[in-house]
C-alpha positions in Angstrom: 0.0 0.0 0.0 1.5 3.4 -0.9 2.5 5.5 2.0 0.0 8.4 1.5 -2.8 5.9 1.3 -1.8 4.4 4.7 -1.7 7.8 6.2 -5.0 8.8 4.8 -6.7 5.6 6.0 -5.2 6.1 9.5 -6.1 9.8 9.8 -9.5 9.9 8.1 -12.3 10.2 10.7 -15.1 7.8 10.2 -18.2 9.1 8.5 -20.2 8.2 11.6 -18.0 10.4 13.8 -17.9 13.3 11.3 -21.7 13.4 10.8 -23.3 11.8 13.8 -26.7 13.5 12.9 -26.4 13.6 9.1 -26.0 16.9 7.2 -29.8 17.3 6.7 -30.5 16.9 10.4 -27.8 19.5 11.3 -29.3 22.0 8.9 -32.7 21.4 10.2 -31.6 21.9 13.8 -29.9 25.2 12.9 -33.0 26.5 11.1 -35.2 25.5 14.1 -32.9 27.3 16.5 -32.9 30.5 14.4 -36.7 30.3 14.0 -37.2 29.8 17.7 -35.0 32.8 18.6 -36.3 35.1 15.8 -39.6 36.2 17.3 -38.5 36.1 20.9 -35.3 38.1 20.8 -35.4 40.4 17.7 -39.0 41.2 16.7 -42.2 42.8 17.9 -45.6 43.7 16.4 -46.9 47.1 15.3 -50.6 48.1 14.7 -51.2 51.1 12.5 -54.6 52.8 13.2 -56.2 55.0 10.6 -58.3 57.9 11.7 -60.2 60.8 10.0 -60.6 64.4 11.0 -61.9 67.6 9.5 -60.1 70.9 10.3 -58.6 69.2 13.3 -61.8 67.7 14.7 -62.5 64.0 14.6 -65.0 62.9 11.9 -67.9 60.9 13.2 -70.8 59.2 11.6 -74.3 60.6 11.5 -76.3 57.4 11.0 -73.7 54.6 11.1 -72.7 54.8 7.4 -72.9 58.3 6.2 -70.4 60.8 7.6 -70.5 64.5 7.4 -67.7 67.1 7.7 -69.7 69.2 10.2 -70.2 70.6 12.8 -66.6 72.0 13.1 -66.7 73.9 9.8 -69.0 73.2 6.9 -67.4 75.5 4.2 -64.2 75.4 2.2 -62.2 78.5 1.3 -64.4 79.2 -1.7 -67.3 79.6 0.7 -69.0 76.4 -0.6 -70.6 74.2 1.9 -69.4 70.6 1.8 -70.7 67.3 3.1 -68.7 64.1 3.1 -70.4 60.7 2.8 -67.7 58.3 1.8 -63.9 58.2 2.2 -61.7 55.4 1.0 -58.0 55.2 -0.1 -54.9 53.2 -0.5 -51.5 53.6 1.0 -48.5 51.5 0.1 -44.7 51.2 0.4 -45.1 51.8 4.2 -41.9 51.9 6.3 -40.7 52.9 9.7 -37.6 55.1 10.1 -35.0 54.1 12.7 -33.1 56.6 14.9 -30.0 56.0 12.7 -32.0 56.8 9.5 -32.5 53.2 8.4 -35.8 52.3 6.9 -37.8 49.1 7.7 -40.6 48.1 5.4 -43.9 47.1 6.9 -45.4 44.1 5.2 -48.5 42.1 6.2 -48.2 38.4 6.8 -49.5 37.7 3.3 -46.6 39.7 1.9 -48.8 42.6 0.9 -47.2 46.0 1.4 -50.4 47.9 0.4 -53.3 48.7 2.7 -56.9 49.8 1.9 -58.8 52.0 4.3 -62.5 52.7 4.2 -64.2 54.9 6.8 -67.3 52.8 6.6 -65.4 49.5 7.2 -63.9 49.6 10.7 -61.9 46.4 10.0 -59.9 48.3 7.4 -58.9 51.0 9.9 -56.5 48.8 11.8 -53.5 47.2 10.1 -51.6 44.6 12.2 -48.0 44.1 11.2 -46.1 41.1 12.8 -42.4 40.5 13.2 -41.1 44.1 12.9 -37.4 44.3 13.9 -36.9 45.6 17.4 -35.5 49.1 17.6 -36.2 52.8 18.3 -38.3 54.3 15.5 -38.7 58.0 15.1 -40.6 58.4 11.8 -42.8 56.9 9.2 -43.0 57.0 5.4 -45.5 55.7 2.9 -46.9 56.3 -0.6 -50.3 57.8 -0.8 -51.9 55.8 -3.6 -50.2 53.1 -5.6 -47.0 53.4 -7.6 -46.3 51.8 -11.0 -45.2 48.5 -9.4 -48.2 48.2 -7.1 -50.9 49.7 -9.4 -51.6 46.6 -11.6 -55.0 46.0 -13.0 -56.9 43.0 -11.6 -54.4 42.7 -8.8 -57.3 42.6 -6.3 -59.9 40.0 -7.0 -62.2 40.6 -4.1 -64.1 43.6 -2.7 -63.7 46.1 -1.2 -60.3 46.6 -2.9 -61.5 45.3 -6.3 -64.3 47.9 -6.3 -61.6 50.6 -6.5 -60.6 49.7 -10.1 -59.6 52.5 -12.4 -60.7 52.0 -16.1 -58.0 50.6 -18.4 -58.8 53.3 -20.9 -57.7 55.9 -18.4 -54.5 54.1 -17.4 -55.8 51.1 -15.5 -55.0 49.9 -12.0 -57.0 51.4 -9.1 -58.2 54.6 -7.6 -55.9 56.1 -5.0 -58.7 57.9 -3.3 -62.4 58.3 -3.3 -64.2 61.1 -1.4 -67.9 61.4 -2.2 -70.4 63.8 -0.9 -72.4 66.9 -1.8 -71.6 70.6 -2.1 -73.6 73.8 -2.0 -72.7 76.8 -4.0 -74.7 79.4 -2.0 -77.4 79.5 0.7 -80.7 78.4 -0.7 -79.2 76.6 -3.6 -79.6 72.8 -4.1 -76.9 70.4 -2.9 -75.1 68.7 -5.8 -73.1 65.5 -5.7 -69.4 65.4 -6.2 -66.7 62.7 -6.4 -63.1 63.5 -5.7 -61.6 60.4 -7.4 -57.8 60.4 -7.9 -55.6 57.9 -9.8 -53.6 57.9 -13.0 -54.2 61.1 -15.0 -54.2 61.8 -18.7 -53.3 64.4 -21.2 -55.8 64.4 -24.1 -55.4 65.0 -27.8 -59.0 65.3 -28.8 -60.6 62.0 -27.8 -57.2 60.2 -27.5 -55.0 59.8 -24.5 -51.7 61.4 -25.4 -49.9 60.8 -22.1 -50.5 59.3 -18.7 -49.5 61.0 -15.4 -48.7 59.3 -12.1 -50.5 61.1 -9.3 -49.4 59.1 -6.3 -47.2 60.9 -3.7 -44.4 59.6 -1.5 -44.7 61.1 1.9 -42.2 61.0 4.8 -42.5 62.1 8.4 -39.0 61.7 9.8 -39.5 63.1 13.3 -43.1 62.3 13.9 -42.9 59.7 16.7 -40.8 57.9 19.3 -41.6 54.3 19.2 -39.5 51.8 21.2 -40.2 48.3 19.9 -38.6 45.7 22.1 -38.6 41.9 21.8 -42.0 40.4 21.7 -43.7 43.7 22.4 -46.7 45.3 20.7 -46.8 49.0 19.8 -49.2 51.1 17.9 -49.2 54.4 15.9 -51.9 56.4 14.1 -52.1 57.9 10.6 -54.7 60.6 10.5 -56.3 62.1 7.4 -57.5 65.7 7.8 -60.0 65.8 5.0 -60.3 69.6 5.1 -56.7 69.8 3.8 -57.7 68.3 0.5 -59.7 71.5 -0.1 -57.4 74.3 1.1 -53.7 73.7 1.3 -51.8 74.9 -0.6 -54.5 75.2 -3.3 -58.1 76.3 -2.5 -60.6 74.0 -4.1 -63.5 75.4 -6.0 -66.2 73.0 -7.2 -67.5 75.6 -9.7 -64.0 75.7 -11.3 -62.5 72.2 -10.9 -65.8 70.4 -11.3 -67.5 67.6 -9.5 -66.0 64.6 -11.4 -62.3 64.8 -12.0 -61.1 61.3 -13.3 -60.3 62.8 -16.7 -59.2 66.2 -15.4 -55.4 66.1 -14.8 -55.4 69.8 -13.8 -57.7 69.0 -10.9 -55.8 65.8 -10.1 -52.6 67.9 -9.9 -54.2 70.2 -7.3 -55.1 67.2 -5.1 -51.7 65.7 -5.6 -50.0 68.8 -4.3 -52.5 69.2 -1.4 -51.8 65.6 -0.3 -48.6 66.9 1.3 -50.6 68.5 4.1 -53.4 66.0 4.6 -51.7 63.4 6.7 -50.3 63.5 10.2 -48.6 60.8 12.4 -48.9 60.2 16.2 
């Protein structure tokens, strides 16, 4: 027997000693250990609550389903009286901002990073996010509406999300926002219905769409909170929509000018896109 073969045979550990559990068993054990530690030591849960206000005062329902923007103030800057009967919208790409500036995406258990909120559906006004890395969070960011990667036609097959569809002829995907109600031009006049519906906008050349415009807005609130998430803890934060701000800041809304149906009116869509910066607050 050659010398190196004799040395190899004498020094080689037996397979039984090298892998007493087998490689698959060792890998499984490591995965189990990491999984067991993950939730306990490094992660907590966060609930995001969604509220609605009007000029700083909480919106409440009148009869359980219809909500009105009174009694705090029932007129916008143009002097027109406004009622609000329905509010629903999407947010997406939600993330927490750590003290060191790092961003941690919030994703539901099903992998969905979008959330739909409807004032009339209390279940949509709470969003529970599990397994958020522990840390000190000082801010929040999100996209109001849906960006190009999220706004895909027929993505949602079931209501209520599916009912927010935006016609393919107008760009497809889904509404970002629907606010429905009535407005009054002057005392004694008749209330007229309106629908502030935002989504992909269009530039028209006659009856043909010449260009599409993305009207979602990426919003960030870097110093809005101080949330200490420790292992296995549960924390909450609130995103409030002050509906009055859609009508006044920085642009005053005038139903007589912008109209009551704006899905094909990019100029009106642009006004609401710019007003969106002042609509939301975090606490």
